[in-house]
Structure formats: C-alpha cells, structure tokens
N, C-alpha and C positions, 0 to 999 in steps of 0.2 A: 192775409190781405186786409181783414177787418181791423187789424191793429195799426195799419198805416193811416196817419193823420193827414188831412187836407186843409191847406189854408191858401190865402192870396196875400202876397207880399208886394207892396208898391215899390217898383224899381224904375228910376228914370222916367216917371210919369205914367208908367203902365202897370197894372196889376198882373203879376205872374203867378200862375198856379204852382204850388209847391206841395209835393207829397213827402212825408217824412216818417221814419220809424227808427227807434234806437236812441240812446242817449250817450253823453260823454264828450270829452274833448277831441277825440279823433273822428274827423268828418270825412265822409265820401260823398261827392257830388256827381250824380249820374246824368249824362247828356244824351238824349235820344237822337235817332236818325229819322229818315223818312222811309216808309209811311208809319213810323212808330210815334209813340207819345210816352209820357211818364210810365205808363203801364207796361211797356216793354221790359222794364226792370224788375217786375214783380218777384222773380225768383232770386235775383241778386240782392235786392234791398233787404229781404228778410234774412238772407244768409249772412250778410255782412253785419246786420244788426245783432243777430245771434252770436256773432264772433266778437261783439263788444264795440262796434262802431256806430256812429250816428249816420244814417243813410238818408240822403236827400235827392229826390229826382224832381226835375221841373218840366213843365211844358214851356218850350221857347216862346218868346213873343210871337204872336200870330198863329200859334198852334194850340189846339185843344181848348182847355179852360183858361188859358192866358188871354189877355186883351190884345186886340190888333193895334199895330201902330197906325197913325193917321195916314201915312203914305207908304203902304206895303211895298209898292214897286221901287222904292228908294232903299230898301233894306240891304244891308251888307253883312258879311261875317263879323266885322268889327262891332256892329251893333250888338251881336250876341256876346262878344268878349266884354264889352262895356257893361252889359246887363249882368254878367256873371260876377264881375268884380264888385259892382254896386250891390248885388245880392249878398255877397259875403260881408261887405261893410254893414249892410242893414241888419244882417242876422248876427253880427259880432264875431264873425269867424275869421281868424287870422290866416291860417293855413289849411289846406284842403288836399285830399286826393281827388283827381278828376278822372272819370271813366267815361269814355265816349264810344259811341257805336255809329258806324256809317258817317254821315256828315257831321254828327255830334263830336267826332274825334277832332275835327279841324279847329273849332273854338277851344277845345281842350289843349291842343298843341299851341295855339296862339296865345292863350292865357299864360302858359308855361314860358313862352318866348318873351312876351311883353311885361309880365308881372312874375318873374321867377321867385320872388320872395314870398308868394302866396301859395306855392305849389309844392307839396310833399312828394308827389309822384303822379305819373300818368299811365292809365291803361287804355289802350285803343283796341277795339274789336273790329278788325277787317280793314282798317285804313292805315297805311304807312304815313310817315310825315309828309304832309302836303301843304303848300301855301297856295291860297287863292290866286289865280293868275292864268295866263294863256297856256302854261304848260302843266297845269294841275291834272287835267284829263285831256289827252290828245284826241279830241273829236275828229280832227282832220285825218287821223290815221285809222279811223273806224268807218264802217259802212254808213251811207247816208241816212239809213233808217234807224240808226242808233238812238236809244230812247233818250239819252241826255240832249242830243242834238235836237230831237223833236220837241222835247219839253222846254228847251231854251227859246224856241220860236214863239214870239208873243201870240197868244190867242189859240195856239194849236191844241195844247193839252186841255185848255179850258173847253174847247169845243168837243174834244175826244171824251173827256170825263163827264161833260154835261149831258151826254146821251144816256148816262146810267145813274143809278142812285149811289150815294156815297159808300154804302156797305159793299156794293159790287165793285166799285173802283178799288177799295182797299183789298178786297178778296183777290182781285185780279193781280194787283201789284205784289201781294204776298206770294201768290203762286209763281209769278214771273221771277221775282227776286230769289225764290227758293231753288231755281234752276242753276245749272252750271254754265250757261251761256248768257252773255249780255243781251237783254231784250232788243230785238232789231226787227223793224217792220219793212215789208216791201213798199215800193212806191204807191201801190194801190191800197195800202192798209194803214190803220192807225195802231198805236201800241195796245189799246184795249182789245182790238181785234185778234190779238195773238193768243188770247185765252178762250178755249172752248168752255161754254157755260157749264158743261157737265163734269169739268175737271174738279176733283175733290180737293179740299184743303190739305195741306201737309198733315201727317198724323199727329205731330206734336203741337198743332195749332187748332184750337177747338172753335166751334161756333160761338161759344161764350166769349172766347178771346176776341174773335172777329167783331162781335157786337160791342165789346168794350171800346175797341179802336174806333169803330164806325160812329158810336155815340159822341165821341170827342171831336172827330173830324166833321160830323154834321154841324157841330157848333161853330167851328173855325173856318170850314171850307179849305180850299187849296191855294188861296190867293197868295199868302205869304210863303207857303211851302214851295211854290213854283219859283218865287224870287230867290229865297234862301233855303236850299242851296243852289238850285239849278241855274238861275239866270244871273247870279252874282259870282258863280264859281270861276269864270274866266277873267274876272276883273282883278287887277293887281291890287293887293292890300297895302302896298307901300312899305313893307318890311324888307330890309336888305340884311344879308348875312345872319339869318336866324339860327338860334341855337337853343335846344331844349336841354337844360342842364340837369333837370330832375330825373331821377330813375324812371325808366319807361318800359312798359310790357306791351308788346303787340301780339294779340291772339288772333290767329287766322284760321278759318275753316278752309281746308285744302279744296273744298268743292265750292267755294265762294266765287260767283261769276265775275266779281270785280277783278280777280286775278287775270281775267281774259281781256281786260282793257289793254290798249296798246302800250307795251312796255312795263305794265304794272307788276307782273310776277317777277321779272328780272330786277326791277328797282327794289321791290319788297325784300328779295332775298340777297341783294348785293350789299357790299360794304359802303356803297354811296350814301345810303340812309344814315349811317353812323357819323357821317360828317355833320349832319344836322342834329342828331340824337346820339351823342357819344355813349350814354349809359343805357343801352337798348338790349333787351332780350326779346327774342321772337319764338313763339310756340305755334306750330301747325297742328290742328286737330284733324285727323284724316277724314272723319265722317262729318266734319263741320261744314256748314254752308254760310250763306250771307247772314242768317239768323242764328249764329253759333250759340249765342247765350240762351236762346229759347229752345233750340233743338237739344243742346247738350248742357243743361244748366248745372248738373252736378260737377262735371269736369271744369267748366268755366268758373263756377264759384270757388272751387278748390284753388285754381290758379290765381284768382283775384285775391282770396284771403291770405294765401301764402305770400303774395307780393305785398299786401298791406302790412302784414305782421313783420316782414323783413325790413320794411322801410319806415315803421312808425315809432322807432325807438327815440 
C-alpha cells in the first residue's frame, strides 16, 4: 500500500484523485462502486503491478478526494465517461483495460461503446452489461422498500444517513451489501434501520479498512453518490444499439444480492447479454458476494491477470 502514489489530475475543470502503482505501457484503470472508493482496489492494484502493468484507480468526481462538481444534482453517467476519456488524454494513455465494480462497471461499458478505439478489454465485477435508463433496474418489480427506490427519492437517504456519523453509514451499507438479499425496508423503517448496531463487520473487512473508507467519505459526503449512480440510473443516456466489441470478462459472486434484482440473474446467465457484448466470458465464484474482489482477492486477481495477459499482445 505504501508504494501506491497519490496525485490530483485536473480533468474537465475538476481535480480528480488518482492512485497509481506500477510502470510500463500496459495500463489498467480501476473504477469503484458505492460505497467504495479507490481503496477498494488495494489488492488488485498491487497484483496487476507485480504482473507488469501500470495500475491506476481514481475517485470519481464528487467522491473521496476528488473535487465536487458545481451542481452535483445534475450529474450523469456520461459525465463519468467524459472524465475518463479526458483523464486518459491528460495522462497520455492511448489504450487501456477498464475494470469496474458495481456501478463503476457502467462507465466502463459505456467508454467501450462510445470510444472503442481506447479500450483493450473490460472486466466487470458483479454487473452485466447495462445502459442507464428505465429498464436498467426494474424497481417497479421490486418491493416498495427496495433500497434503490428509497435512495432515489430526493431527501430520503439524506435524512436517513444524517442520523448517523459517516463511518456508521459505510459500516451499515457494507454489512447490508454483503448479504444475499437486496436491502428492503418495511414502510415504518428506513434502510439504515435494517442493521443491528451489534452486527460485526464481515471477517474479510477490517476496522482499518472501514476507517479508510470513512475518512474519504467524510471529505466528500454522499451528495454526488446519491445522484450518480442512484438518481440518474433510470435516465436514458441516449445511446441506441450499443455494442461492446472489446473482449470482456464478467466475474460474479454467486452470493451477490444483485442477482436477486428482478430479472437480473436470468439476464446475466442468458445469451441475451451477448447481443450487446459478443466477446464475453462469465465466471461465477461460488463463495463470492457483492464484494467478491475484497472477499476473494487471490481468485479474482488470478482471473484478472490471466485476462490481461491473454489480451495485451
């Protein structure tokens, strides 16, 4: 960890936090989800650097040590896409492998669709190919207390999270997202009420890890995070007939709660996904959950490095 260098790079008028380790012409760009941050890739960054790659992980705009946009409530996934391409331009990187986790997989797929000439390959952890739009996640087919529905409601998550300190919010979400069922509240509950304060952290996630996450979210808060991904997820991004032509690897934990979203497991395992991503391989890790790369880093690192080596000729 101490070998990872930290800088800020100005991209489209905002300073983005960039963590980096390794050297050479073969570059891997890691894209975090929520409630994660660059630190979520600590095991993968060192592994791919040791395998001869230059590993870069960012905090998206509005997250962690990156600057907030002037109007967070207007943010979209395409802002992240444009940031990523501008970052590559600024760093003088022509082509890159993109590795996304959770919502970070969506801009990875979108960059591969819109700028295929920049992408050597895509690895997604837990998220099949999705375009932002009304069918990305079918809230209408989920219970009314479904966490995404709750967090899309303006002000509701802010009030829920605001009762607690940032560290407790991150702790609760990590515990909830480590389960096998989508977090869903009763009408008389909020999402934070679903976690008993005595519940321990998962054994693979330490108090030190929690403190690292919390310190970064204490700086950024949750304002942009609630907009992107949650409140912009159902808004059409304007892309028709998308195709990811780059080789793609989808790594899924079999115990990931996202598979319980309406229609998600069927779509993930169907041939339908190959219409959008023709060169797709899918691997399920039986003991993996939503945080498959943190729970099973050795297995995930091996899959990633084998993929990188196969497609970096």
